[in-house]
N, C-alpha and C positions, 0 to 999 in steps of 0.2 A: 300227256306228261304227268297228270295226276295219278293215272293208273300205274305208271312206272314207279312213281314215288311211293305209292301205297304198297306195291308189291315189294319194293326194296325194304321198306320199313317193317313190313310183316315178316319177311324172311329173316332179316337181321334180328328182330325180336324173338322169333322162334328159335334161332340158333343160340342166342344168349340164354334163353330159358332152358334149352336142352343142355347147355354147358353147365348151368347151375344145378340141374337135376341129376344128370347122369354120373358124375364121378362118385367113386366110393369114398366113404369117410373113414374106413378102417385102414390104418397104416401098419405095415409090418415093421419089425425091428431093423431090417436092412435100410428101409426108406427113412427111418428116423435117425439113423446114424449119420454123423456129419461127413464121413468119407465114403462116398458112393463110387468113387472112380477105381477102386481096386488097389490103390497104393497103400503101403504100410504107413499109418499116421504117425508112427514114432520115428521113422527114418528121415533121411534128408528130403527136402522138398524139391531140390534142383537136381536133375539128371544131366550129366555132361553130354553135350552134343558131339557125336562122332564127326571127326574131320572128313572121313571118307564119305559119310552120308551127305555132308554139306557140299563136297566137290561133285558128287554124282547129281545132286539137285541142281547145282549151277550148270553142269554140263547138259542136263535135260533142258533147262531154260534156254541155253545157247542154241541147241539143236532145234528146239521148238521155235525160236526166233528165226533160225535159218529157213524153216519152212515158211514162215510169214514173209521173209524177204524174197523167197523164190516163188511165192504164189502168183504174183503178177507176170511171171515169165511168159506164159503163153500169149498174153496180150501184148507184151513188149516185143515179141518176135515179129509182130506186124509192122515194126518201125522200118524206115527206109534203110537202116543199117543194122540188120539182125546180127551181124558178126560182132559188133560192139556189145550188144546185149549179151551174147553168148560168152564173150571174153570176161565181162564183169561177173557173170554168173559163175563161170569156172573159177575166177579169182576168189570169190566168196567161199565156194566149196573147198578149194585147195587150202585156204587159210584155216578153215575149220577142221579139215582133215589133218593138217600138220599139227594143230593144237591137240587134237584127239590122240594122234600118234605119240606126241611128246608126253602127254598125261599118262598114257598107257605104259610108255617106256620108263617113266619115273615111278611106276607102281601106285599111282593115285587111284586106280580103279579096283584095286584088290581090297575086298571088304574085310577079310580076316587079317589080323596082325600077326 
């Protein structure tokens, strides 16, 4: 136990010393400027979020959750009544498919306006 503690402390100390010794102390003008993100510092700070982007993100989450709901399906097929499991699975898929078709028909998936 003492050997492990000594090894842990020595490796930690060595890494801390390397961290203090290795970084360069010269800074260029880009690093010293307050705006490193590439945005214009004189423009607006808030960029409006596109509604289409939000809808596509929500749809991605819904279909990702669909996979999570359908993941236990192979184990559930071993139930005494696999037709009930299959019916519930098909119901979930049909509801999501109808929502997807509705969203597509309304034009919510078109990125360009």
